[in-house]
C-alpha positions as CSV (number, residue, x, y, z in Angstrom):
1,M,-53.6,30.2,-19.1
2,P,-54.3,27.0,-16.7
3,A,-54.7,23.8,-18.3
4,G,-58.0,22.7,-19.6
5,H,-59.1,26.2,-20.4
6,G,-60.9,26.5,-23.9
7,Q,-60.4,22.9,-24.7
8,A,-61.7,19.6,-23.4
9,R,-59.4,17.5,-21.4
10,A,-60.1,14.5,-19.1
11,G,-59.0,14.9,-15.4
12,S,-59.7,13.4,-11.9
13,M,-62.6,14.9,-9.8
14,N,-59.8,15.3,-7.3
15,D,-57.8,17.7,-9.5
16,T,-57.1,21.2,-7.7
17,P,-57.9,24.3,-9.9
18,M,-54.7,26.1,-10.6
19,T,-56.2,29.2,-9.5
20,L,-56.1,28.1,-5.8
21,D,-52.7,26.8,-6.2
22,R,-51.3,29.0,-3.5
23,R,-52.5,31.8,-1.0
24,R,-53.6,34.7,-3.1
25,A,-55.3,38.2,-2.7
26,G,-57.3,40.0,-5.0
27,V,-59.8,43.1,-5.3
28,L,-63.4,43.1,-6.4
29,L,-64.2,45.9,-8.7
30,H,-66.5,45.7,-11.8
31,P,-65.1,47.6,-14.8
32,T,-68.0,50.2,-14.7
33,S,-66.6,51.4,-11.5
34,L,-63.3,52.7,-13.2
35,P,-63.0,56.2,-13.5
36,E,-62.5,59.3,-16.0
37,T,-64.7,58.0,-19.0
38,P,-68.2,59.1,-20.0
39,G,-70.8,57.3,-17.9
40,N,-69.4,54.3,-16.8
41,G,-65.7,52.9,-16.8
42,D,-64.5,50.9,-19.5
43,L,-61.6,48.7,-20.9
44,G,-59.4,51.4,-21.8
45,P,-56.4,52.9,-20.0
46,Q,-57.8,53.1,-16.7
47,A,-58.5,49.3,-16.6
48,Y,-54.7,48.8,-17.3
49,R,-53.8,51.5,-14.7
50,F,-55.8,49.3,-12.4
51,V,-54.0,46.2,-13.2
52,D,-50.8,48.2,-12.5
53,F,-52.2,49.2,-9.0
54,L,-53.4,45.8,-8.1
55,R,-49.8,44.4,-9.1
56,A,-48.1,47.2,-6.9
57,A,-50.4,46.4,-4.2
58,G,-49.2,42.8,-4.3
59,G,-52.4,41.4,-5.7
60,S,-52.8,38.8,-8.2
61,L,-56.3,38.4,-8.8
62,W,-59.1,40.9,-10.1
63,Q,-62.7,39.8,-9.7
64,T,-65.6,41.5,-11.6
65,L,-69.3,41.0,-11.9
66,P,-70.8,39.6,-15.0
67,L,-69.5,41.5,-18.1
68,G,-72.8,40.8,-20.2
69,P,-75.1,43.7,-21.7
70,T,-77.5,45.0,-19.2
71,Q,-81.2,46.0,-19.3
72,G,-83.2,48.7,-17.9
73,T,-82.1,48.5,-14.2
74,G,-78.4,48.2,-15.1
75,S,-78.0,44.9,-13.1
76,P,-75.2,42.8,-14.6
77,Y,-77.1,39.9,-13.4
78,Q,-79.8,40.4,-15.8
79,S,-78.5,40.2,-19.5
80,P,-80.0,39.5,-22.7
81,S,-77.1,37.3,-23.5
82,V,-75.1,34.7,-21.7
83,H,-72.1,34.9,-24.3
84,A,-72.1,38.6,-25.3
85,G,-70.1,41.5,-23.9
86,N,-71.4,44.8,-22.8
87,P,-70.6,47.3,-25.5
88,L,-70.9,50.2,-23.1
89,L,-67.5,48.7,-21.6
90,I,-65.8,49.3,-25.1
91,S,-63.0,51.8,-25.0
92,L,-63.5,54.6,-27.5
93,E,-59.7,55.5,-27.2
94,W,-58.9,52.1,-28.6
95,L,-61.1,52.6,-31.5
96,L,-59.6,56.1,-32.1
97,A,-56.2,54.6,-32.0
98,R,-57.0,52.2,-34.9
99,G,-58.5,55.0,-37.0
100,W,-62.0,53.9,-36.9
101,L,-63.2,56.8,-35.0
102,D,-62.8,60.3,-35.5
103,E,-61.5,62.5,-32.7
104,E,-64.3,65.0,-32.9
105,V,-66.7,62.5,-32.0
106,L,-65.2,62.2,-28.5
107,R,-65.6,65.9,-27.8
108,S,-68.3,67.3,-25.5
109,P,-70.0,63.9,-24.2
110,E,-71.5,66.1,-21.5
111,S,-74.2,67.6,-23.9
112,R,-75.6,64.0,-24.3
113,S,-76.6,61.1,-22.1
114,P,-73.2,58.9,-21.7
115,A,-75.0,55.8,-22.9
116,L,-76.2,57.6,-26.1
117,F,-73.0,59.2,-26.6
118,R,-71.1,55.9,-26.6
119,R,-73.7,54.3,-28.9
120,T,-73.3,56.9,-31.4
121,A,-69.5,56.7,-31.2
122,L,-69.8,52.8,-31.8
123,H,-72.0,53.5,-34.9
124,Q,-69.7,55.9,-36.3
125,A,-66.8,53.4,-35.4
126,F,-68.5,50.6,-37.5
127,E,-68.8,53.1,-40.3
128,G,-65.2,53.8,-40.0
129,F,-64.2,50.1,-39.8
130,Q,-66.0,49.7,-43.0
131,E,-64.2,52.5,-44.6
132,H,-60.7,52.3,-43.1
133,A,-59.9,49.0,-41.8
134,D,-56.9,47.2,-43.3
135,R,-57.2,43.5,-44.7
136,P,-56.1,41.8,-41.6
137,A,-58.7,43.5,-39.4
138,R,-61.4,42.7,-41.8
139,A,-60.3,39.1,-41.8
140,S,-60.2,39.1,-38.1
141,F,-63.7,40.5,-37.9
142,T,-64.8,37.8,-40.4
143,H,-63.3,35.1,-38.6
144,F,-64.8,36.2,-35.4
145,R,-68.3,36.1,-36.8
146,E,-67.8,32.7,-38.2
147,E,-66.0,31.2,-35.0
148,R,-68.8,32.7,-32.7
149,G,-71.9,32.4,-35.1
150,W,-73.5,29.8,-33.1
151,W,-74.7,32.3,-30.6
152,L,-73.7,35.7,-32.2
153,E,-75.9,35.5,-35.1
154,D,-79.1,34.7,-32.8
155,Y,-78.0,37.5,-30.6
156,A,-77.4,40.1,-33.2
157,L,-80.9,39.5,-34.7
158,F,-82.3,39.5,-31.3
159,V,-80.8,43.0,-30.6
160,A,-81.9,44.2,-34.0
161,L,-85.5,43.1,-33.5
162,H,-85.5,44.4,-30.0
163,Q,-84.6,47.9,-31.5
164,R,-87.3,47.7,-34.3
165,Y,-89.9,47.1,-31.7
166,R,-88.8,49.8,-29.6
167,G,-87.6,47.6,-26.6
168,R,-90.6,45.4,-26.4
169,S,-90.0,41.7,-25.0
170,W,-89.6,39.0,-27.5
171,V,-93.1,37.6,-26.6
172,D,-94.8,40.6,-27.7
173,W,-93.2,40.5,-31.3
174,P,-95.4,39.5,-34.1
175,I,-96.0,35.7,-33.8
176,P,-94.0,34.4,-36.8
177,L,-90.9,36.1,-35.2
178,R,-91.8,35.2,-31.7
179,N,-91.9,31.5,-32.7
180,R,-88.9,31.9,-34.9
181,E,-90.4,30.7,-38.1
182,A,-87.8,30.2,-40.7
183,K,-89.3,32.7,-43.4
184,A,-89.9,35.5,-41.0
185,L,-86.3,35.0,-39.6
186,D,-84.8,35.1,-43.1
187,E,-86.8,38.3,-44.0
188,A,-85.6,40.0,-41.0
189,R,-81.9,39.0,-41.4
190,A,-82.2,40.5,-44.7
191,S,-83.8,43.7,-43.8
192,L,-81.8,44.2,-40.8
193,S,-78.4,43.3,-42.1
194,M,-76.8,46.8,-41.1
195,Q,-77.9,46.6,-37.6
196,I,-76.9,43.1,-37.2
197,G,-73.5,44.0,-38.6
198,Q,-73.3,46.8,-36.1
199,V,-74.1,44.1,-33.2
200,C,-71.4,41.6,-34.5
201,F,-68.7,44.5,-34.8
202,E,-69.2,45.5,-31.3
203,Q,-69.0,42.0,-29.9
204,Y,-65.7,41.7,-32.1
205,V,-64.3,44.8,-30.4
206,F,-65.3,43.9,-27.1
207,F,-64.0,40.5,-27.1
208,S,-60.8,41.9,-28.8
209,Q,-60.2,44.6,-25.9
210,W,-61.1,42.2,-23.1
211,L,-58.8,39.4,-24.4
212,E,-55.9,42.1,-24.7
213,L,-56.5,43.4,-21.2
214,K,-56.5,39.7,-20.0
215,R,-53.1,38.9,-21.7
216,Y,-51.8,42.0,-20.0
217,A,-53.2,41.1,-16.7
218,N,-51.6,37.6,-17.1
219,R,-48.3,38.7,-18.1
220,H,-48.2,40.8,-14.8
221,G,-49.3,37.9,-12.8
222,I,-52.9,38.8,-12.3
223,L,-55.5,36.3,-12.8
224,L,-59.2,37.5,-14.0
225,F,-62.0,36.1,-11.8
226,G,-65.6,36.4,-13.5
227,D,-69.0,35.8,-12.2
228,M,-71.6,33.6,-14.1
229,P,-75.3,34.0,-13.1
230,I,-77.0,30.7,-12.6
231,F,-80.2,31.9,-14.2
232,V,-80.8,33.6,-17.5
233,A,-83.0,36.7,-18.3
234,H,-86.6,36.1,-19.8
235,D,-86.1,38.8,-22.4
236,S,-82.9,37.4,-23.8
237,A,-81.4,35.9,-27.1
238,D,-81.0,32.6,-25.1
239,V,-84.6,32.0,-23.9
240,W,-85.9,33.2,-27.4
241,A,-83.5,30.9,-29.5
242,H,-83.6,27.9,-27.0
243,R,-87.6,27.8,-25.7
244,D,-87.3,24.1,-25.1
245,Y,-84.8,24.5,-22.4
246,F,-86.9,27.0,-20.1
247,D,-90.2,26.5,-18.2
248,L,-92.6,28.7,-20.4
249,R,-96.2,28.9,-21.4
250,P,-97.2,28.3,-25.0
251,G,-97.0,31.8,-25.9
252,G,-93.4,32.2,-24.3
253,R,-94.0,33.8,-21.0
254,P,-92.7,31.9,-17.8
255,A,-94.6,29.5,-16.0
256,T,-92.5,29.4,-13.0
257,V,-89.7,32.0,-12.1
258,A,-86.5,31.8,-9.9
259,G,-85.9,33.6,-6.4
260,V,-85.1,32.9,-3.0
261,P,-87.1,32.6,0.2
262,P,-87.3,35.2,3.0
263,D,-83.7,35.6,4.1
264,Y,-81.1,38.1,5.6
265,F,-81.4,40.7,2.7
266,S,-85.2,40.5,2.4
267,P,-88.2,39.5,4.8
268,T,-90.5,38.7,1.7
269,G,-87.6,36.8,-0.2
270,Q,-86.3,37.9,-3.6
271,L,-88.3,37.5,-6.6
272,W,-85.8,37.6,-9.5
273,G,-88.3,36.8,-12.4
274,N,-85.9,34.6,-14.0
275,P,-87.4,31.6,-16.0
276,L,-86.6,28.3,-14.6
277,Y,-84.8,25.5,-16.5
278,R,-86.4,22.5,-18.1
279,W,-83.5,20.4,-16.6
280,E,-84.8,17.2,-18.4
281,A,-84.3,18.9,-21.8
282,L,-80.9,20.1,-20.9
283,Q,-79.9,16.6,-19.6
284,A,-81.3,15.0,-22.6
285,D,-78.6,16.4,-24.8
286,G,-75.5,16.1,-22.6
287,F,-75.9,19.7,-21.1
288,R,-74.6,21.0,-24.5
289,W,-75.8,24.5,-23.7
290,W,-74.3,24.7,-20.3
291,K,-71.0,23.5,-22.0
292,Q,-71.2,26.2,-24.7
293,R,-71.9,28.9,-21.7
294,L,-68.9,27.8,-19.9
295,R,-66.5,27.5,-22.8
296,T,-67.3,31.4,-23.4
297,Q,-66.6,32.1,-19.7
298,L,-63.4,30.1,-19.7
299,E,-62.1,32.1,-22.7
300,L,-62.8,35.5,-20.7
301,F,-61.6,34.4,-17.1
302,D,-59.1,32.2,-15.3
303,L,-61.6,31.6,-12.5
304,I,-65.5,31.7,-12.6
305,R,-67.9,32.3,-9.5
306,I,-71.3,30.4,-9.9
307,D,-73.8,32.8,-8.6
308,H,-76.2,31.1,-6.5
309,F,-74.7,27.7,-6.6
310,R,-77.2,26.3,-4.4
311,G,-79.5,26.3,-7.4
312,L,-77.8,23.5,-9.0
313,Q,-78.7,21.2,-6.0
314,A,-82.1,22.6,-5.4
315,Y,-84.0,25.9,-6.6
316,W,-86.7,28.1,-5.2
317,E,-89.5,27.7,-7.8
318,V,-92.2,30.5,-7.5
319,P,-95.4,30.6,-9.6
320,A,-94.9,33.4,-12.3
321,D,-98.0,35.4,-11.3
322,E,-97.0,35.7,-7.5
323,P,-96.1,39.0,-6.2
324,T,-93.4,38.0,-3.9
325,A,-91.2,34.9,-3.4
326,E,-92.7,33.7,-0.4
327,N,-95.0,31.2,-1.9
328,G,-92.5,29.3,-3.6
329,R,-90.9,25.7,-3.1
330,W,-87.9,23.8,-3.2
331,V,-87.1,21.7,-6.4
332,E,-84.1,19.4,-6.7
333,A,-81.9,20.0,-9.7
334,P,-79.5,17.6,-11.4
335,G,-76.3,19.6,-10.4
336,H,-74.2,16.5,-9.7
337,A,-75.0,15.2,-13.5
338,L,-74.3,18.6,-14.9
339,L,-70.9,19.2,-12.9
340,E,-70.1,15.7,-14.0
341,A,-70.5,16.6,-17.7
342,L,-68.5,19.9,-17.3
343,H,-65.7,18.1,-15.6
344,E,-65.6,15.5,-18.6
345,A,-65.6,18.4,-20.9
346,F,-63.0,20.7,-19.4
347,G,-61.2,18.7,-16.7
348,A,-60.6,20.5,-13.3
349,L,-63.3,23.1,-13.0
350,P,-61.9,26.5,-12.0
351,L,-65.1,27.5,-10.3
352,V,-66.0,29.2,-7.1
353,A,-69.4,28.5,-5.5
354,E,-71.4,31.4,-4.3
355,D,-72.7,29.4,-1.4
356,L,-74.2,32.2,0.9
357,G,-77.6,32.1,2.8
358,T,-79.4,28.8,3.4
359,I,-77.1,26.0,2.5
360,T,-78.0,22.5,3.1
361,P,-75.7,19.3,3.7
362,E,-76.7,18.4,0.2
363,V,-75.4,21.5,-1.1
364,E,-72.2,21.2,0.6
365,A,-71.7,17.7,-0.5
366,L,-72.3,18.7,-4.2
367,R,-69.7,21.4,-3.9
368,K,-67.1,19.2,-2.3
369,A,-67.6,16.4,-4.5
370,F,-66.0,18.5,-7.2
371,G,-63.6,20.3,-5.0
372,I,-65.1,23.7,-5.7
373,P,-64.4,26.3,-3.2
374,G,-67.0,28.2,-1.3
375,M,-67.3,31.7,0.0
376,R,-66.9,33.0,3.4
377,V,-68.1,36.6,4.0
378,L,-66.6,38.3,7.4
379,Q,-69.5,40.8,7.5
380,F,-71.8,37.5,8.2
381,A,-69.3,36.1,11.0
382,F,-70.5,37.9,14.0
383,D,-74.0,36.9,14.6
384,G,-74.4,33.6,16.6
385,G,-71.7,32.0,18.3
386,P,-68.0,30.5,17.9
387,D,-69.3,27.9,15.4
388,N,-70.5,30.6,12.9
389,P,-68.9,29.3,9.7
390,Y,-67.8,32.5,8.5
391,L,-65.7,33.2,11.6
392,P,-62.1,33.1,10.4
393,H,-61.2,30.2,12.8
394,N,-63.7,28.0,11.0
395,H,-62.4,28.5,7.5
396,E,-60.9,25.9,5.3
397,A,-58.1,26.3,2.9
398,N,-60.3,25.7,-0.1
399,T,-62.3,28.5,0.3
400,V,-62.6,32.3,-0.9
401,V,-62.9,34.9,1.9
402,Y,-64.4,38.5,1.6
403,T,-64.6,41.4,3.8
404,G,-67.8,42.0,2.1
405,T,-69.4,41.2,-1.6
406,H,-71.1,43.6,-4.0
407,D,-74.4,43.0,-2.3
408,N,-73.0,44.1,1.0
409,D,-72.9,47.5,2.4
410,T,-69.0,48.7,2.5
411,S,-67.4,47.3,5.5
412,C,-67.3,50.9,7.3
413,G,-70.9,51.3,6.5
414,W,-71.6,47.8,8.0
415,F,-69.7,48.4,11.1
416,E,-71.3,52.0,11.6
417,S,-74.7,50.3,11.3
418,L,-73.9,47.9,14.3
419,D,-75.1,48.8,17.8
420,R,-72.3,49.4,20.5
421,R,-72.8,45.9,21.9
422,Q,-72.2,44.3,18.5
423,Q,-69.5,46.7,17.8
424,V,-67.4,45.7,21.1
425,H,-68.1,41.9,20.0
426,V,-66.4,42.5,16.8
427,L,-63.5,44.2,17.9
428,D,-63.1,42.0,20.8
429,Y,-62.8,38.8,18.4
430,L,-60.4,40.9,16.1
431,G,-57.9,41.5,19.0
432,L,-59.0,44.9,20.3
433,P,-57.2,46.4,17.3
434,Q,-55.8,50.0,17.2
435,E,-56.4,50.7,13.3
436,S,-59.9,52.1,12.6
437,M,-62.2,50.0,10.3
438,P,-62.0,48.5,7.7
439,W,-58.6,47.7,8.3
440,P,-58.8,45.1,11.2
441,L,-61.5,43.2,8.9
442,I,-59.2,43.5,5.9
443,R,-56.3,42.1,8.0
444,S,-58.6,39.2,9.3
445,A,-59.4,38.3,5.5
446,L,-55.8,38.3,4.5
447,A,-54.7,36.4,7.8
448,S,-57.5,33.7,7.0
449,T,-56.4,30.1,6.2
450,A,-58.5,30.5,3.0
451,R,-56.4,30.1,0.0
452,L,-57.9,33.4,-1.7
453,A,-58.8,36.8,0.0
454,V,-60.7,39.2,-1.9
455,V,-61.4,42.8,-0.7
456,P,-63.9,45.1,-2.6
457,M,-62.1,48.3,-3.7
458,Q,-64.4,50.4,-1.6
459,D,-63.1,48.7,1.4
460,L,-59.5,49.4,0.5
461,M,-60.3,53.0,0.0
462,G,-62.4,53.0,3.5
463,L,-65.4,54.3,2.0
464,G,-68.8,54.5,3.8
465,P,-72.3,53.4,2.8
466,E,-72.9,56.0,0.2
467,H,-70.5,54.1,-1.8
468,R,-72.3,50.6,-1.8
469,M,-72.6,48.9,-5.3
470,N,-76.0,47.0,-4.7
471,T,-78.8,46.8,-2.1
472,P,-80.7,43.4,-2.8
473,G,-84.4,43.8,-3.1
474,T,-84.2,47.2,-4.8
475,V,-83.8,48.5,-8.2
476,E,-83.0,52.3,-7.7
477,G,-79.5,53.7,-7.4
478,N,-77.5,50.5,-7.9
479,W,-74.6,49.5,-10.0
480,Q,-73.4,53.0,-10.3
481,W,-70.4,53.4,-8.0
482,R,-67.3,54.9,-9.3
483,Y,-63.9,56.0,-7.9
484,S,-61.4,58.5,-8.9
485,W,-57.9,58.1,-8.5
486,D,-57.4,61.4,-6.5
487,Q,-59.6,59.6,-3.8
488,I,-56.7,57.0,-3.3
489,D,-54.1,57.4,-0.6
490,P,-50.6,57.6,-2.6
491,G,-49.3,55.2,0.3
492,L,-52.5,52.5,-0.3
493,A,-50.6,50.3,-2.7
494,A,-47.7,50.1,-0.3
495,R,-50.0,49.5,2.7
496,V,-51.6,46.6,1.0
497,H,-48.4,45.2,-0.4
498,H,-46.9,45.0,3.1
499,L,-50.2,42.9,4.4
500,V,-50.2,40.9,1.5
501,G,-46.6,39.7,2.2
502,L,-47.0,39.6,5.9
503,Y,-49.8,37.0,5.4
504,G,-48.1,34.9,2.8
505,R,-50.4,35.8,-0.1
506,G,-47.6,37.5,-2.2
507,E,-45.9,36.1,-5.4
508,G,-43.4,33.5,-4.5
509,T,-44.6,33.0,-1.0
510,R,-44.8,29.1,-1.9
511,E,-42.3,27.9,-4.4
512,G,-43.0,25.3,-7.0
513,L,-46.6,26.2,-7.9
514,A,-47.7,27.2,-11.3
515,G,-49.3,30.7,-12.0
516,P,-50.7,31.9,-15.0
517,E,-48.9,31.5,-18.2
């Protein structure tokens, strides 16, 4: 693992993150999109098979979306915890192999909803663990609870209370619980001890499985690249347990919420609804909450994207009762002080800034002050003139280039949506290629001077718009895309491996530079 992960160390702000030590290529794929398991992909054998595919393709990085539990819409960007993992990603085969789950439980999942099937299996696995786990496993679970108790106990109680009150937001719980009165919390912990134990067990299993997968990936030369939403869901353990850090009304409801003004994705802006931070409170204790949050992510990932990085310099504040994001205002944030505190705690920060949209000189200055790479998306490159910063000839080395992101259409879908004049312009820039889309765009990303090039799995597979992961500003039909191995051309890995080597992004293309331990 690169130096500085998981422990504090001093360092210069000019340190280069180890993850951008050389030219690399990676694939964007959320684990839920992995095939062949009930409901969604998980951290079982298919995840290891994907690592093997990525290695065979010459890639050295796997980028995911946030791994936290999801809420009603299924968006990984609205989670009830900034620390917890999504229990629906747990591999049931892993539990079966340890004797904590009966094989009979895994039969006929089609007769139930996939999510209910998985939750039922996890409850039976906890029972099996209590009955059959050996002494080392029990000791490991106890150690996990103790080591992460500073966030896990609040989160587990939050989930148990959420279940007790049938999914109602914490602001609608009885006032003593809403306000976290000590007596009410103690009584709840006592009466819900089994449910709390269940949640802690699920987190123990998730972290065990993910860290095993990470070790496997790192041993095979693959770095794991995560995604950290800048804001936090209101109905979350974090807001419930740390109300002083968020801009809330006396009853706990948001006073102001996050979003972005009208932009490429939405003519009325995007109203995310996340409560905004009380930055003065966060700064008063040395950004302790942010340090704890980043420490968890550094354990899970080698490189971390900060979603909506520009919100660390200035954020779009919208009154909570507004129906759209149009009537907001920009408010400055102490991003420099925050990043300086994180740098002092962790050394060189293995971060990438999601700096898409309207980016001001102040945001650029903040990013560059800490040597944080920005993003360049090729689907945004062909509007305007030759000074468009997304065009490959304008890329900088300390940059991550994408054909598209999870918020974009697939590159085939994007190209098909252009009118003929625009298509001709794109093809002219790309050298009038003979290959069909999306390969000219993939080649352009790999040829870019940007040290890291990331291609969504849908683009490698040449898929159309029906395979899009997310359409911003909508809530239906998102986050559900999955592939199957029989959709993948048998020669795909070899084709990508050739291009990765051709453009100097393969292993050993530059000597003397450290990779993952």
